[in-house]
C-alpha positions in Angstrom: -0.8 -24.2 -40.8 -3.5 -21.1 -41.3 -6.7 -22.7 -42.4 -9.5 -21.4 -44.7 -10.5 -17.8 -45.2 -13.3 -17.3 -42.8 -15.8 -16.5 -45.7 -14.7 -20.0 -47.6 -17.3 -22.7 -48.3 -15.2 -24.9 -46.0 -15.8 -22.6 -42.6 -18.5 -24.9 -41.2 -15.3 -28.1 -41.4 -12.7 -25.7 -40.1 -14.9 -24.5 -37.1 -15.4 -28.3 -36.8 -11.7 -29.2 -36.7 -11.5 -26.9 -33.8 -14.4 -27.9 -31.4 -12.7 -32.1 -31.8 -9.6 -30.1 -31.0 -10.4 -29.0 -28.7 -13.6 -30.4 -26.9 -13.1 -29.6 -23.5 -13.7 -26.0 -24.3 -15.3 -25.5 -27.5 -19.5 -25.5 -27.2 -22.7 -23.6 -27.9 -21.5 -20.4 -25.9 -17.9 -20.9 -26.8 -18.1 -21.7 -31.0 -16.2 -19.4 -33.5 -18.4 -18.0 -35.3 -18.2 -16.6 -39.2 -17.9 -13.0 -39.9 -20.5 -10.0 -39.7 -20.4 -6.8 -42.0 -18.8 -4.7 -39.7 -18.5 -0.6 -40.3 -15.8 0.0 -38.1 -13.7 -0.3 -34.4 -15.1 2.0 -31.4 -12.1 3.9 -29.8 -11.5 4.1 -26.4 -12.2 7.7 -26.4 -15.4 8.5 -28.5 -18.7 8.8 -25.9 -20.0 5.9 -23.8 -23.3 5.0 -21.8 -21.5 2.9 -18.7 -18.5 1.5 -17.0 -18.1 -1.9 -16.2 -16.2 -3.6 -13.6 -16.2 -6.7 -12.8 -15.3 -7.6 -8.7 -14.9 -10.4 -6.4 -17.4 -9.4 -3.5 -15.8 -11.6 -1.3 -12.2 -10.7 -1.7 -13.5 -7.0 -1.7 -14.9 -7.2 1.3 -12.1 -9.1 2.7 -9.5 -6.8 2.0 -10.0 -3.2 2.5 -7.2 -1.4 0.0 -8.7 -3.8 -2.4 -12.7 -2.6 -1.5 -11.3 1.4 -1.4 -9.4 1.0 -4.3 -13.0 0.4 -6.2 -15.0 2.4 -3.7 -12.7 5.3 -4.9 -13.2 3.6 -9.2 -17.1 3.6 -8.2 -17.4 7.2 -6.9 -14.7 8.6 -9.9 -17.2 7.1 -12.9 -20.6 7.6 -11.6 -20.6 10.2 -11.6 -20.4 10.7 -15.2 -21.9 7.5 -16.9 -23.6 4.0 -15.7 -21.8 1.9 -13.5 -22.6 -1.9 -14.4 -21.0 -3.9 -10.8 -19.9 -7.9 -12.4 -20.3 -10.3 -9.7 -20.5 -14.6 -10.1 -22.8 -16.4 -8.9 -21.2 -17.6 -5.9 -21.4 -13.7 -4.5 -24.7 -13.5 -4.6 -25.6 -13.8 -1.1 -23.1 -11.0 -0.4 -24.1 -8.3 -3.0 -26.4 -6.8 -0.3 -23.4 -7.3 2.4 -21.7 -5.0 -0.6 -23.9 -2.3 -0.9 -24.8 -1.5 2.1 -20.6 -0.8 2.6 -20.9 1.1 0.0 -23.7 3.1 1.4 -22.6 3.5 4.6 -19.3 5.1 2.8 -21.4 8.0 1.9 -22.5 7.5 -1.8 -25.9 9.4 -2.2 -29.1 8.1 -3.0 -28.9 9.6 -6.7 -25.5 8.3 -6.9 -26.2 4.3 -6.0 -29.6 4.6 -8.7 -26.8 4.5 -11.8 -25.1 1.7 -9.9 -26.2 -1.5 -11.4 -25.4 -5.1 -10.3 -25.0 -8.0 -13.1 -25.0 -11.9 -12.0 -23.2 -13.8 -13.8 -21.7 -17.0 -13.2 -17.8 -16.2 -12.8 -16.1 -13.6 -12.6 -12.4 -12.4 -11.7 -10.2 -9.1 -11.5 -9.8 -8.3 -15.1 -12.6 -7.9 -17.1 -10.7 -6.2 -19.7 -9.1 -9.3 -20.2 -12.1 -11.6 -20.6 -14.7 -9.0 -21.5 -16.0 -8.1 -25.1 -14.1 -5.1 -27.3 -16.4 -3.2 -29.5 -17.2 -1.8 -33.1 -19.9 -1.2 -34.8 -21.3 -3.3 -37.8 -22.8 -1.4 -41.3 -26.3 -1.2 -39.9 -25.3 1.0 -37.4 -25.9 -1.9 -34.7 -23.2 -2.2 -32.2 -21.0 -5.0 -32.1 -19.9 -7.3 -29.5 -16.9 -9.3 -30.0 -16.5 -12.1 -27.0 -13.1 -13.3 -28.5 -11.3 -16.5 -26.7 -10.1 -15.7 -23.3 -8.1 -18.8 -22.6 -4.4 -18.0 -21.3 -1.9 -20.1 -22.0 0.5 -19.7 -19.3 -1.7 -20.0 -16.2 -3.2 -23.1 -17.4 0.2 -23.9 -17.7 0.6 -22.4 -14.5 -2.2 -24.8 -12.9 -0.3 -27.9 -12.8 1.7 -26.1 -10.5 0.3 -24.3 -7.9 2.2 -25.3 -4.5 5.5 -23.2 -3.9 8.0 -25.9 -4.3 7.1 -27.9 -8.2 4.6 -30.3 -9.3 5.5 -32.9 -7.3 4.8 -31.8 -4.5 1.0 -32.9 -4.3 -0.6 -36.7 -5.8 -0.6 -36.9 -9.5 -4.4 -36.9 -8.0 -4.4 -33.4 -6.8 -2.6 -32.2 -9.8 -5.1 -33.5 -11.9 -8.3 -31.7 -9.9 -6.2 -28.8 -9.5 -6.0 -28.3 -13.5 -10.1 -30.0 -13.2 -11.1 -27.4 -11.6 -9.1 -24.4 -12.9 -10.3 -25.1 -16.3 -14.0 -25.0 -14.8 -13.6 -21.6 -14.1 -12.6 -20.6 -17.6 -14.7 -21.7 -19.1 -17.7 -19.6 -16.7 -15.4 -16.6 -17.0 -15.4 -17.0 -20.9 -19.0 -16.3 -20.8 -18.9 -13.1 -19.2 -19.2 -10.8 -22.9 -22.8 -12.9 -23.1 -23.4 -11.3 -19.5 -22.0 -7.6 -21.1 -24.5 -7.9 -24.2 -27.2 -9.2 -22.5 -27.1 -6.1 -19.4 -26.7 -3.7 -22.8 -29.9 -4.5 -25.1 -32.1 -4.7 -21.8 -30.6 -1.2 -20.0 -29.8 0.4 -23.1 -32.3 -0.8 -25.3 -29.3 -1.3 -28.4 -29.4 -3.1 -31.4 -26.1 -5.4 -29.9 -24.5 -8.4 -32.0 -22.4 -11.0 -30.5 -19.6 -12.1 -32.7 -16.7 -14.7 -31.7 -13.7 -14.1 -33.2 -11.4 -17.7 -33.5 -8.8 -15.6 -31.7 -7.5 -15.6 -28.6 -7.0 -11.9 -27.2 -6.6 -10.3 -24.2 -8.3 -6.8 -24.4 -5.4 -5.4 -22.1 -3.3 -6.3 -25.5 -5.6 -4.8 -27.5 -5.5 -0.4 -29.2 -7.6 1.1 -31.9 -8.3 4.8 -33.3 -11.7 3.5 -34.7 -10.0 4.3 -37.9 -8.9 0.9 -39.3 -5.4 0.7 -37.1 -5.7 -2.2 -34.5 -2.6 -2.4 -32.2 -1.2 -5.9 -30.6 2.2 -7.1 -28.7 4.1 -9.8 -29.8 2.2 -11.6 -27.4 -1.3 -12.3 -29.0 0.7 -13.4 -32.1 1.9 -16.2 -29.7 -1.2 -16.9 -28.1 -2.6 -17.4 -31.7 0.3 -20.0 -32.6 2.5 -17.7 -34.3 1.0 -16.8 -37.4 1.6 -13.4 -38.2 -0.8 -13.3 -41.4 -3.4 -15.6 -40.4 -3.9 -13.1 -37.4 -4.0 -9.4 -39.5 -6.4 -11.3 -41.6 -8.6 -12.4 -39.0 -8.2 -8.4 -37.8 -8.8 -7.4 -41.4 -12.4 -9.9 -42.2 -13.4 -9.9 -38.4 -12.3 -6.2 -37.3 -12.0 -4.3 -40.4 -9.1 -3.2 -40.1 -6.3 -1.7 -42.6 -3.5 -1.7 -40.6 -2.8 -4.3 -37.5 0.7 -2.8 -36.2 2.2 -5.3 -34.0 4.8 -4.3 -30.7 7.0 -5.7 -28.8 5.5 -6.5 -25.1 6.7 -6.5 -21.8 9.8 -8.8 -20.2 9.5 -9.8 -17.0 6.9 -12.6 -15.6 4.4 -10.0 -15.4 0.0 -9.6 -17.6 2.4 -8.9 -20.9 -0.2 -6.2 -22.5 0.5 -3.2 -24.3 -1.8 -1.1 -21.9 1.5 -0.9 -19.6 3.6 0.4 -22.3 1.7 2.6 -24.2 -1.9 3.8 -24.8 -3.2 5.7 -27.7 -4.8 8.5 -26.5 -6.4 10.3 -29.9 -5.8 8.8 -33.6 -2.1 11.3 -33.2 -0.9 11.1 -30.3 0.6 7.9 -28.2 1.8 8.0 -24.7 5.0 5.6 -24.6 6.0 5.0 -21.1 9.5 5.3 -20.3 11.3 2.7 -18.5 10.9 2.0 -14.8 12.9 4.8 -12.2 16.0 3.3 -11.0 15.7 3.0 -7.1 17.9 2.8 -4.1 18.9 -0.5 -3.5 17.6 -2.1 -7.3 18.5 -5.6 -7.3 21.1 -7.4 -10.3 18.3 -8.7 -12.2 16.1 -6.1 -11.5 18.1 -3.9 -13.1 18.6 -5.6 -15.9 15.1 -6.1 -16.6 15.0 -2.5 -16.3 17.2 -2.0 -19.4 16.0 -5.2 -21.4 12.8 -2.9 -20.7 14.7 0.8 -22.2 15.4 -1.7 -25.1 11.9 -2.9 -26.1 10.4 0.5 -25.4 12.8 2.2 -28.5 12.6 -0.7 -30.6 8.7 -0.1 -30.3 9.3 3.6 -31.0 11.5 3.0 -33.6 9.1 1.1 -35.1 5.7 3.2 -34.4 8.3 5.9 -36.6 8.7 3.8 -39.8 5.0 3.1 -39.6 3.1 5.6 -38.1 5.2 8.9 -38.7 2.3 10.7 -38.4 1.7 9.3 -34.9 3.2 11.8 -32.2 4.5 10.2 -29.6 4.6 12.3 -25.6 7.2 10.3 -23.1 5.4 9.6 -19.4 7.5 8.1 -16.8 7.4 4.9 -14.6 7.9 4.3 -10.7 10.4 1.6 -9.5 9.5 -1.9 -9.5 8.1 -3.3 -6.4 10.9 -5.9 -5.9 9.7 -8.1 -2.1 10.6 -8.1 1.1 13.6 -8.8 2.2 12.3 -11.0 4.4 10.7 -13.2 1.3 14.0 -13.4 -0.4 15.3 -14.9 3.4 12.6 -17.1 3.2 13.1 -18.1 -0.6 16.9 -18.8 0.5 15.9 -21.3 4.3 13.8 -23.2 2.0 16.7 -23.9 -0.5 19.0 -24.9 1.8 16.5 -27.1 4.3 16.0 -28.6 1.1 19.6 -29.2 0.5 20.6 -30.9 3.6 17.0 -33.3 3.2 18.7 -34.5 0.4 22.5 -34.6 1.7 21.2 -37.0 4.7 18.0 -39.4 2.6 15.3 -36.9 3.9 12.3 -37.0 0.9 11.8 -33.1 1.2 8.9 -33.1 -0.7 7.1 -35.9 1.9 8.4 -33.4 4.9 6.4 -30.4 2.8 3.2 -32.7 2.4 2.8 -33.3 6.0 1.1 -31.4 8.6 2.8 -29.4 11.4 3.8 -31.0 14.6 2.7 -34.5 13.5 5.6 -37.2 14.6 7.0 -37.9 11.0 7.2 -33.8 10.8 9.1 -33.5 14.2 11.5 -36.2 13.6 12.7 -34.3 10.1 13.0 -31.4 11.6 15.1 -33.2 14.6 17.2 -35.0 12.1 17.9 -31.5 9.5 19.0 -30.3 13.1 20.9 -33.3 15.0 23.3 -32.9 11.0 24.0 -29.0 11.0 24.6 -29.0 14.4 27.3 -32.1 13.5 28.7 -30.6 10.9 28.9 -26.9 12.0 29.8 -28.0 15.3 27.7 -26.0 16.5 23.5 -25.6 17.1 22.4 -23.8 13.8 18.8 -21.5 14.2 17.3 -20.0 9.9 15.7 -17.5 11.5 19.3 -16.0 12.5 20.6 -14.1 9.5 25.0 -15.0 10.7 23.6 -18.6 11.0 21.7 -18.6 7.7 24.5 -17.1 6.0 26.7 -19.4 7.4 24.6 -22.4 5.5 24.4 -20.5 2.9 28.2 -20.0 2.3 28.5 -24.0 2.3 25.3 -25.2 0.2 25.0 -22.3 -2.3 28.6 -20.9 -2.7 27.4 -17.4 -1.6 27.1 -15.4 1.3 23.4 -13.9 1.9 24.1 -10.5 0.6 25.3 -11.9 -2.9 22.1 -14.1 -2.9 19.5 -11.6 -1.9 21.2 -8.8 -5.0 21.3 -11.9 -7.5 17.4 -13.2 -6.2 15.0 -12.0 -9.3 11.3 -11.8 -8.0 8.7 -14.6 -8.8 6.2 -11.9 -10.5 7.2 -8.3 -12.0 5.0 -5.5 -10.5 4.5 -2.5 -13.1 2.8 0.8 -11.5 2.4 2.1 -15.2 0.6 5.7 -15.4 -0.8 4.3 -18.1 -2.9 2.0 -17.3 -5.8 4.3 -17.4 -9.2 4.9 -18.5 -11.0 7.4 -20.5 -14.8 8.6 -20.2 -16.7 10.8 -21.9 -20.2 10.5 -21.2 -23.0 11.0 -24.5 -23.6 15.1 -23.1 -19.6 15.6 -23.5 -18.6 15.6 -20.1 -15.3 13.3 -19.8 -12.4 12.6 -16.7 -9.6 10.9 -17.2 -8.9 7.8 -14.1 -5.1 7.3 -13.5 -3.7 5.3 -11.3 -1.7 6.6 -8.3 0.8 5.2 -6.3 2.2 5.6 -3.0 5.7 5.8 -1.8 7.0 2.5 -0.7 10.6 2.1 1.0 13.0 4.8 0.3 10.9 6.1 -2.5 10.3 9.9 -1.7 6.9 11.4 -1.7 8.2 14.7 -3.6 9.9 12.3 -6.9 6.0 10.6 -6.8 4.6 14.3 -7.2 6.6 15.0 -9.8 6.0 12.3 -12.2 2.2 12.7 -11.3 2.6 16.8 -12.9 4.5 15.3 -16.3 1.9 12.2 -16.2 -1.1 14.8 -16.2 0.8 17.2 -18.7 0.6 14.4 -20.7 -2.5 13.2 -21.0 -4.3 17.2 -20.9 -1.8 17.7 -24.0 -4.9 15.4 -25.9 -7.7 16.5 -23.8 -7.2 19.5 -21.5 -11.1 20.1 -20.6 -11.2 16.2 -18.9 -11.4 15.9 -15.1 -8.8 14.0 -13.8 -9.0 11.8 -11.1 -6.6 10.1 -9.3 -7.4 6.5 -7.8 -4.8 4.8 -5.3 -4.5 1.9 -7.4 -1.3 -0.2 -5.2 -3.5 -2.9 -4.3 -4.9 -4.1 -7.5 -1.2 -3.3 -9.0 0.1 -5.9 -6.3 -1.8 -8.1 -8.2 -0.5 -7.2 -11.3 -2.6 -4.5 -13.0 -4.8 -1.2 -12.3 -7.6 0.3 -13.6 -7.6 -0.1 -17.6 -7.4 -4.0 -16.1 -10.4 -4.2 -14.5 -13.1 -2.2 -16.2 -14.3 -1.9 -20.0 -16.8 1.0 -21.3 -19.6 0.2 -23.1 -20.0 3.0 -26.1 -23.1 5.4 -27.1 -25.1 4.0 -29.9 -28.4 4.9 -30.7 -31.6 3.1 -29.5 -33.0 0.1 -31.7 -36.2 0.1 -32.9 -36.2 -3.6 -32.6 -34.5 -3.6 -29.0 -37.8 -1.2 -28.0 -40.2 -3.6 -29.7 -38.5 -6.8 -27.8 -38.5 -5.0 -24.5 -42.5 -5.1 -25.4 -42.9 -8.5 -26.6 -45.3 -10.1 -24.2 -43.5 -13.1 -22.1 -46.3 -15.9 -22.3 -47.4 -16.8 -18.8 -46.1 -20.3 -17.6 -48.1 -23.2 -16.9 
């Protein structure tokens, strides 16, 4: 059902029902609140005090490409604003090592003084999704929206992390994996609390935390700061499918006048608007074209590209009908990233091996669970080899293309070339030029941080250079004076997000007398 309006008398009873329905999730730090008096939301092109980024220090120190991405991002942003780096409690021992690596890169000391490290219980790469969004209260104070962060698809996937399926592990292992996932998610869910605390302490501004009964990932949210909010059908789905109720929550909590609901990306990807479009001023929207076709694009990806074209045309038509004064500027998108041939072949080997195991009465799941070079596993391998030699009248080698092709024709009813061409990727890597960030500091200096992608496989450098020229022209249509800074983003694109996904900006608001007074309050001595 739709539930009561938040301003009704039975609001507390409604929240109590939510808490009972999800007792393992809601608590003092996550329970939704009643609405507060809101003036408006804050658009991304308004002046900001800081850029925030969440970094798994362990991953960044271990993966040079990831560290390089964050280093470039920090350098680009810190010349305009303060930079807050959120890290997880498990990475506390690595903070000084990370700082040392940054210093060794040649960042000047005055830039280091603009970096602030923020201790949080847990982080992931995607601060845009699990961090807050911002608004202004009617008293002029900063509203920090702590929306529910409980992504449903990853939660379902937490039960099937193995390459085979859920049955490849014991039930106890599945339960433990799910509990571990929920534990981490609950800790990540507290991120807006620490962001709000950081804002109060460093910038001495009034910030009020607001928790709507709303699941919203920041990558799927846009606002013009004037009463318009844009989300995708994926946000509708995550909130139970009731569009009217979703619009009501945006009106009551965000002060929205209009809510625009657009189509999300197809494929196994982050289904967020910030990969498809970007509002760069109140009347200008950048809209991504379908990914370019590359040499050797698979049948599955060709169909996906066609679907993207249909979706984007529907989005464009919808916006022209419902927001006719909006100027739409088209921006190119590089080709989809396909997996390496060897990855496809490995997947085909696994399928064939499982069929052979079934044919001779061996449990493939048991085989998968066994450690390499154990007597039982070696015996299974011997039985499979003997069976194949008996069936094909020759000794076969799974690593040899011609032998694998022979087995594919027998067990999968197709040759290897056909199988590779019709395989679909387990995830869809979109390299979007719209997953960008705008920074305008209180002094009026501004910059676009744009993701750069290197050509892969048979892609041509001159084609990417041509796309970048079009991209720069599109961004300059709104803020021609802004400095454009490109950030190599392939490392993060492979993880399904780039600049916008990994950052948030803290809006500039007036310093609060209340906050200043609170900071001067003496803390009683212990004991």
